C-alpha positions, -999 to 999 in steps of 0.1 A, spaced: 59 -207 31 41 -179 49 51 -144 39 75 -125 61 84 -88 55 110 -73 79 120 -36 80 149 -29 103 162 6 111 151 20 77 163 56 71 156 77 40 162 113 28 148 136 2 170 164 -11 195 157 18 167 161 44 163 130 66 126 119 66 127 84 79 148 81 110 148 44 117 116 24 109 113 -10 125 84 -32 115 77 -69 109 46 -80 88 37 -117 86 14 -134 62 -22 -130 73 -15 -98 92 -29 -63 85 -8 -34 99 -21 2 98 1 32 101 -15 65 113 0 98 121 -2 136 116 6 151 82 43 155 75 56 126 96 69 104 67 41 79 61 40 82 23 78 85 22 79 50 38 57 36 10 77 53 -17 111 43 -3 100 6 0 89 6 -36 121 23 -48 110 57 -58 141 75 -72 133 107 -54 140 90 -20 175 79 -10 177 51 15 206 59 38 204 31 63 186 0 75 172 -30 57 140 -43 42 137 -80 35 109 -100 19 111 -137 27 148 -133 33 156 -114 1 171 -79 2 144 -56 -12 166 -26 -13 191 -42 -37 163 -47 -62 152 -23 -90 116 -11 -89 104 -37 -114 122 -64 -95 104 -54 -63 71 -57 -81 81 -91 -95 91 -103 -60 56 -96 -49 55 -61 -35 24 -40 -46 18 -3 -39 -16 13 -43 -6 49 -46 -23 79 -31 -23 96 -65 -22 69 -93 -6 80 -125 -24 83 -158 -8 65 -188 -21 74 -222 -21 48 -250 -20 18 -226 -54 2 -218 -62 -12 -184 -64 -47 -198 -31 -45 -218 -13 -32 -187 -26 -59 -164 -20 -88 -188 16 -76 -194 21 -72 -156 8 -108 -150 29 -123 -177 60 -105 -165 58 -126 -133 54 -159 -153 80 -181 -170 84 -178 -208 59 -202 -224 36 -200 -193 19 -168 -202 -18 -165 -191 -41 -172 -220 -63 -144 -233 -95 -162 -225 -85 -170 -189 -73 -134 -184 -105 -119 -197 -126 -142 -175 -106 -133 -144 -106 -96 -151 -144 -95 -157 -150 -114 -125 -128 -91 -104 -143 -60 -120 -178 -73 -111 -167 -77 -75 -156 -41 -75 -188 -29 -92 -167 -14 -121 -181 -7 -155 -167 -34 -180 -158 -6 -204 -130 5 -180 -110 -25 -192 -106 -8 -226 -99 27 -214 -64 41 -211 -49 35 -176 -65 60 -152 -70 85 -180 -102 105 -173 -109 84 -142 -124 101 -111 -105 98 -78 -127 70 -67 -124 52 -100 -86 53 -98 -87 38 -63 -110 10 -74 -86 4 -103 -57 1 -79 -76 -26 -60 -84 -43 -93 -47 -45 -100 -41 -59 -66 -67 -86 -71 -53 -96 -104 -16 -95 -96 -18 -116 -63 11 -99 -45 28 -111 -13 30 -76 4 4 -50 -3 11 -13 6 -20 9 5 -11 46 7 -43 64 17 -65 43 -5 -95 57 13 -88 93 2 -117 108 -18 -139 77 -16 -176 80 -7 -190 54 17 -202 30 -10 -169 30 -28 -151 26 5 -171 -5 14 -164 -20 -21 -126 -13 -18 -125 -27 17 -143 -59 6 -116 -63 -21 -89 -60 4 -106 -84 29 -111 -110 2 -73 -111 -4 -63 -118 33 -44 -150 36 -13 -166 51 6 -158 19 -1 -121 20 5 -92 44 -8 -57 43 5 -23 53 -22 3 53 -14 40 55 -44 61 65 -54 92 84 -89 80 94 -106 54 115 -134 50 89 -114 27 67 -105 6 96 -142 2 104 -143 -21 73 -107 -35 73 -99 -46 108 -61 -43 114 -42 -67 137 -18 -39 146 -20 -1 145 12 20 146 16 57 152 43 74 132 59 107 143 92 124 136 100 97 110 97 68 135 70 45 148 65 57 183 36 37 195 19 4 185 -13 -13 196 -44 -30 184 -76 -17 167 -85 2 199 -55 25 193 -70 37 160 -104 44 177 -87 64 204 -67 85 179 -100 92 160 -117 104 192 -88 122 209 -63 131 181 -25 129 186 -19 153 214 -21 126 240 5 105 222 29 135 221 23 143 257 28 107 267 61 104 248 73 140 254 72 148 217 74 186 210 75 189 172 61 158 154 66 169 117 95 160 95 83 177 63 68 149 43 36 130 43 
C-alpha cells in the first residue's frame, strides 16, 4: 500500500499562544513537498507538533498516517509507525554510540526474535556511511557529541537511510552545510524516494531544491499554508522574496512568533 499522510486543520499553541492556525496538507508516497516562508511563521512548530514535542499543544485538527491517528500516539509510537524527523538542531547524547543507537532503533521496529543480526547491521551501516562520505569512526562516537553542524546533518540522513521511514520530515536540513555536504545529503534523500515514502522538507532557500526537486512547494505565513505551486514557486521566492505573496493575498503581518 502506498503511503498517505493527511493533515487536516491542524492547530497548535505554545505557552497559550496560537502558532499553527489550521494547516491542511496531503502527502502521498513518492511525493516531495517543500514548505517555505519567512522566519516566525510556524514552520518548525509544524515539524515539532507532528512529532509530538511536549512543548507544543495540539488544539485542533487531525494528522493521519495510512489511516492511523498520529496525534493519539506517544512520540516513540509515532517513530515506530514510520515518522522520521531530521531536526534543525540535533541533540547530543553522551554515552550512547551512533551504532548502538541505530541498532536499538531498528530492532524496536521489529518483532521479538526478528532482531537484525550484528553482521547484517554493520554491513548496512558501513555501506550507508560510505554513501554519505562519513568517516567510519563516527559509528563508534557518542551520538552527535563533538560533531560539527554539517556532521550532525549527515548523521541525521544516515539515521533516515537506516530506519527506512514512511514519512520523512526534514527541518532545515540544509542549514550550515557547504555545497559538497549539501550535494551528499541531497543524494541520500533522492536515493530514498519511493512510492512507500513521502517527504516534507522545511527550508528557507532554493539552493537545497536545486538538488532535491519537489513536486509541490507551499508558502507558510501566519500559521497557515497560504499558497502552493510547483518548483517554479520556490524559484520565484528566491528571486523576489515574499512581498509579492503578501501583496497578492493582502497579508499585513506575516509572523506568528515561532520558526
